[in-house]
N, C-alpha and C positions, 0 to 999 in steps of 0.2 A: 396474596401468594408472593413471596420474594423471588427475583430472577435467579439468584444463587442457589436456591432450595431446589431447583429443577435441573441444576448444573451435574458436574461430575462429583462423584464421592469426595475426591481430594479437596474441591473447593467447597463443598459444602461443609467439610470439617475445619476448614482453616479458620484461625484465631482472628478476633476484631479487636479494635482499640488503636489502630494505627493513627498517627498524627498526621500523615501525608500520603497521597497517592504514590510518591516516590517510595515511602517504606513499604507499602503495599506490593509494588513490583518487585522491590528487593527481595522480600519476604517469600513471594511467589517462585521467583526464579531459584531461590535457594533450596526450597524444599519440595517443589513439584516436577514431575516429569516434563519432558519437552513438549509432549503431546497436551499435557494439561495446562502448561504455560502458553501454548499456541490458544488453546479453548479460553483461558483467562483473559487473554490479550482481545480476542474477537467478542467475548461477552461484555467486556468493558467499553468496548467501541460502540456496541449497539446500546448498551444502557445510557452513553453519552448521547447518542443519536437520538433515544427515545426521549430524552429530556429536550432536546432542541425543536423536535416534532411537536411536543406537547406545549411548549412555550409559544412557538411561531404559527403553528397550525391548529392548536387546540384539539389534537389527536391523541389518544391515550392506546398505546399498545399493551397488551396482556403479556406478562412476565414468560408464559409458555412459548408466545411467539418469539420473544426476544432471545430465548434459550435454542429454539429451533434455527433461528436467523444465524446466531453465533456458530451453532454446529455446520451450518451449510457454508458460512464464511470460512471456516477452518478447513472443510473439505476442498473449497474453491483455490483455497491457498495451497494446499497440497498438489492439487492437480496442475496448478500453475506453475509450482516451482521444482517438483520433483517427477516429473514425468520422464519415463524410462528412456526417452528420445533425446533427452537434453544432456549434453556432455560439457565439462567444464571447460573453460578457456583456459589454455596452458599459461601459466607464468601469472595469472589474475588471481587477486584475492577473492574467496567465495562471499565475502559479505563482513559486515562488522556490525557491532552491538550496540555502538553509540553514535549519535551524529557528530560528525567532524566538519570543519568549515573547508571550503575549496582553496585552491591556491589564490596568491594575491589577484585582485582584479577579474576574478571569474566567478560568476553567479552559479549557485547549485539550486537545481529544481528538483525537490522531491515530488514524487506522484504515485498515487495509489487509485485502486478501482475495485469496487464490490459488485456482484452479481446478484440479482434477484430473480432467481429461477421461476418462481412462482408466477410473477407478473411481467417477467421478460423485460427487467429493466436493469440499467447500470447506473452507479453513482461513481462520479470521479472527484478526486481531490488533489490539488496542486498547492505546493508552498515554495516561494522562491525566496532564497536568502543571499546576502553577499558574503563575501570572505570574512566578515567580522560576526556573522551569525545573525545580522539584523533582517527582519522580514521585510521583503520588499514588495511582495504582492501574494495574494491567496486566490484561489478559484474552486468554486463548488458548482456541480452541475450533475444532472441526470437525464437520461433518455432511454427510449425503448431500444432494445437490442436483442439477437439471439443469444440465449443465455450460453455463452463460450468465456471461459475465464480468460484464455490467453488473448482473446479478441479484445476483451475489455481493457486488458492491463495494457495491450498495444495501443489503443486509443487513448488512455491515459497518459500515456507517455507522449503521444502527439500532441495532445492538447498542451502538455507541459511546454514542449518546444515552440509551438506557437504562440503560446504566452508571452514567452521570452522574446519572440520576434516581434509582437505587437508592442512590447515595451522598449524596444531598440537595444535589447541585450544581446551584444555578439560573442559573448565568452560565456559558455554554458556547460555544466557538467551535470548530466541527468542521473537520479540516483533513485532505484525502485527496487521493490523485493520480488519482482518476477524474474526468476534466473533465466528462463528460456527466453524471455523477451530481450533481457539484456545481452545474453549470447548472441542472438540473432542480429542485434544492431551493431555489435562489435566484429561478427565474423563476415566474411564475403559469401552469404548463402543468397541461394534463390528460392522462395517459397512463394507460390502463387496462390495460397490459400487466403481468406479475408484478411486474418491475421498478418500474414506475410507481406500483403500489399501496403497494409498500414505501416509496417515496419520498414519498407522500402520508401515511403514518404518521409520517415523520421530520418532515415539515413540521407536522405536528399537535403533536408532541411538542417541537419547538423553539418553536411560539407560546404553548405553556403555560409555558414559562421565563421568568423576569425578563429574560433576554438569551439568544438563540440566533441563530447565524449559521454560514455555512459557507464556506469558501475552499479553492482549489486550491493544491497542492504539488507539486513534481517527484518523479518516480518514484524517483530515486537517493536523494533525501532520506529519502523514507518507508523504503525498504529499511535504511536506516542507524539509523532511530530506534525503528520499530515492530518 
């Protein structure tokens, strides 16, 4: 059974025969709804992840499990980014649809996290690039955690800052798709929840840098670059 055959009807009916993944993404964005684009991105990520798990661990995940994981990731994305309690920061862009280089002599750290609610685990991904777009470092890790989307995203952002610190990078622009986390980093707010405490640590680390900032980027872009 193919993974896409148990996905949404729009993805099931999508034509085949593309020459590159870029063409697939452009076609999906052009013809499908925003919700289906999100599901496509999450499904593509888990297909790629299944390949790596099979290659390096010898484990094969069933297509039905991939489809379920993609649906859960889509749900986590919506919970993390569209909470009714999240307000946009005045004067700040809400996001971008493509990766752009940071200012001269500044490094950009893109970060992401996913939550496995069934096994109470989270996965973290970080990619650091310089102002020319060259990859400086990457990080992949997983750990046990209470299945909370915002907490996972906050921990991923903290890992990104700490990785930059370990590498001696003092000018950092954090970029992630969790709008509520990015807003909390940029605003002078006090939140004593588990995620809030992690965000306070992020703020403290950024303040100790020569340059430290955070901005939002679209989910689809994150899945393509992290």
